[in-house]
C-alpha positions as MATLAB code, in Angstrom:
seq = 'MQKVHQGSEVALTEIYQRYSTPLMRYFTRMLWRDHQKAQDFLHDIFIKIIDNPQRFDGTRKFSTWIFSVAHNMCKNEYRKKSNHERLNGFHINGEVNVDLHDSMDRLTVKYRLEKMLDELDEEDKTLLLLRYEEDLSIEQISEIVFLAEGTIKSRLFYLRKELARKLNGYKVVFNEREA';
ca = [
      82.749  110.735  124.366;
      81.748  113.978  126.055;
      80.706  111.946  129.082;
      83.978  110.006  129.011;
      85.787  113.341  128.877;
      83.833  114.325  131.993;
      84.990  111.123  133.720;
      81.881  108.963  133.335;
      82.737  105.293  133.894;
      79.278  104.289  132.664;
      79.948  105.938  129.295;
      83.347  104.253  129.016;
      81.800  100.887  129.895;
      79.171  101.395  127.185;
      81.853  102.173  124.590;
      83.823   99.117  125.675;
      80.765   96.864  125.431;
      79.931   98.126  121.938;
      83.415   98.146  120.410;
      85.651   95.648  122.218;
      84.522   92.620  120.187;
      84.830   94.176  116.700;
      88.131   95.815  117.655;
      89.483   92.559  119.051;
      88.493   90.777  115.831;
      90.155   93.532  113.767;
      93.361   93.518  115.800;
      93.568   89.715  115.796;
      93.356   89.518  112.030;
      95.603   92.489  111.364;
      98.267   91.423  113.866;
      99.178   87.989  112.551;
      96.443   86.203  114.537;
      98.472   86.904  117.664;
      95.689   86.878  120.257;
      97.919   88.221  123.019;
      99.119   91.120  120.877;
      95.508   91.835  119.867;
      94.489   91.949  123.537;
      97.370   94.320  124.256;
      96.275   96.588  121.409;
      92.659   96.489  122.609;
      93.845   97.471  126.064;
      96.028  100.227  124.610;
      93.244  101.741  122.515;
      91.014  102.060  125.573;
      93.885  103.554  127.573;
      94.221  106.138  124.790;
      90.508  106.915  125.073;
      90.759  107.291  128.855;
      93.949  109.359  128.765;
      93.006  111.607  125.838;
      89.230  111.748  125.329;
      89.646  115.241  123.891;
      91.291  113.707  120.821;
      87.921  112.430  119.619;
      86.861  114.404  116.564;
      83.194  115.138  117.237;
      82.608  115.882  113.551;
      83.209  112.208  112.709;
      81.156  109.144  113.469;
      82.606  107.423  116.556;
      82.967  104.004  114.899;
      84.916  105.568  112.044;
      87.141  107.463  114.467;
      87.938  104.455  116.664;
      88.734  102.236  113.662;
      90.999  105.013  112.359;
      92.887  104.894  115.635;
      93.038  101.081  115.432;
      94.214  101.233  111.820;
      96.987  103.674  112.727;
      98.072  101.486  115.633;
      98.408   98.524  113.254;
     100.303  100.601  110.691;
     102.748  101.640  113.404;
     103.200   98.002  114.397;
     103.919   97.045  110.785;
     106.567   99.744  110.617;
     108.213   98.400  113.767;
     108.345   94.928  112.318;
     110.936   95.138  109.578;
     110.546   91.558  108.422;
     106.777   91.266  108.076;
     105.367   87.939  109.089;
     102.602   86.613  106.919;
      99.099   87.221  108.191;
      97.027   84.102  108.758;
      93.373   83.208  108.615;
      91.627   86.272  107.193;
      88.072   85.439  106.159;
      85.449   87.326  104.215;
      82.406   86.316  106.255;
      79.276   85.657  104.304;
      80.545   87.243  101.113;
      81.772   84.189   99.273;
      79.225   81.937   97.629;
      80.709   78.600   96.715;
      78.593   76.320   94.546;
      80.156   73.062   95.675;
      78.714   69.783   96.858;
      81.862   68.133   98.114;
      83.024   69.242  101.585;
      86.615   68.543  100.526;
      86.248   71.111   97.728;
      84.938   73.615  100.277;
      87.993   73.041  102.467;
      90.280   73.382   99.467;
      88.635   76.647   98.427;
      88.815   77.981  101.986;
      92.501   77.087  102.237;
      93.343   78.606   98.838;
      91.352   81.773   99.595;
      93.081   82.243  102.943;
      96.463   81.700  101.321;
      95.715   84.294   98.615;
      94.495   86.777  101.196;
      97.632   86.187  103.246;
      99.705   87.273  100.259;
      97.965   90.632   99.830;
      99.784   93.759  100.873;
      98.748   95.504  104.079;
      96.660   98.176  102.365;
      94.595   95.751  100.271;
      94.097   93.434  103.237;
      92.935   96.421  105.309;
      90.369   97.426  102.685;
      88.946   93.906  102.516;
      88.897   93.500  106.283;
      87.182   96.821  106.953;
      84.605   96.265  104.207;
      83.737   92.594  104.636;
      84.687   91.730  108.209;
      83.793   94.959  109.966;
      80.992   95.818  107.518;
      82.023   99.469  107.249;
      80.727  101.656  104.455;
      82.961  102.913  101.662;
      82.645  106.398  103.165;
      83.830  105.195  106.576;
      86.746  103.284  105.062;
      87.693  106.418  103.125;
      87.941  108.360  106.368;
      90.004  105.632  108.028;
      92.577  105.014  105.300;
      92.555  108.492  103.728;
      91.751  107.315  100.215;
      89.070  108.642   97.889;
      85.826  106.651   97.866;
      86.191  105.989   94.138;
      89.678  104.599   94.697;
      88.392  102.265   97.396;
      85.497  101.055   95.235;
      87.842  100.451   92.332;
      90.421   98.601   94.409;
      87.791   96.424   96.065;
      86.314   95.627   92.648;
      89.673   94.552   91.236;
      90.596   92.641   94.399;
      87.334   90.676   94.268;
      87.799   90.082   90.551;
      91.370   88.840   91.016;
      90.466   86.534   93.909;
      87.529   85.118   91.923;
      89.783   84.613   88.873;
      92.315   82.678   90.919;
      89.530   80.491   92.294;
      87.807   80.144   88.918;
      87.808   76.357   88.901;
      85.642   76.366   92.024;
      82.853   78.691   90.800;
      83.430   81.212   93.585;
      81.479   84.471   93.389;
      82.329   87.510   95.491;
      79.246   89.616   96.134;
      79.420   93.351   96.771;
      76.800   94.777   99.080;
      75.343   98.211   98.712;
      77.535  101.065   99.962;
];
């Protein structure tokens, strides 16, 4: 970021190459799967970096800082949208083990899981997305959403437990990886 602050296009290109894909995935899922809106937000976050590189807090890890900015952009969008649309298609990649033989059961579980995730409030959905989609540590999530690490661990535990309970008939297990 120091190089970006000094006007280095190479440094900005490197940041874009590293973070555009995960940010696009984050924005797409957080912004109602609206690909165009997600692209606009991706564009906007890099404009913010170009226009105000001094805003980067050098005491924080860059990935944590940029996801904090992205998180705040989404929160502001939610506030603007008085009648929240339901979010679609959130997935917990690789964290759901389904012991099923029938592909129809797998589709049913996937549909039910997505529907349950769609019904979560913004804060719970954010915690799940940052932890399981973006693979951020509990410490990083704490810095992004301004919650204590213990609170995040507890909420993730109860969210996983509740989702597994609702899918009980399908033998779904939600695995937690090491922090």
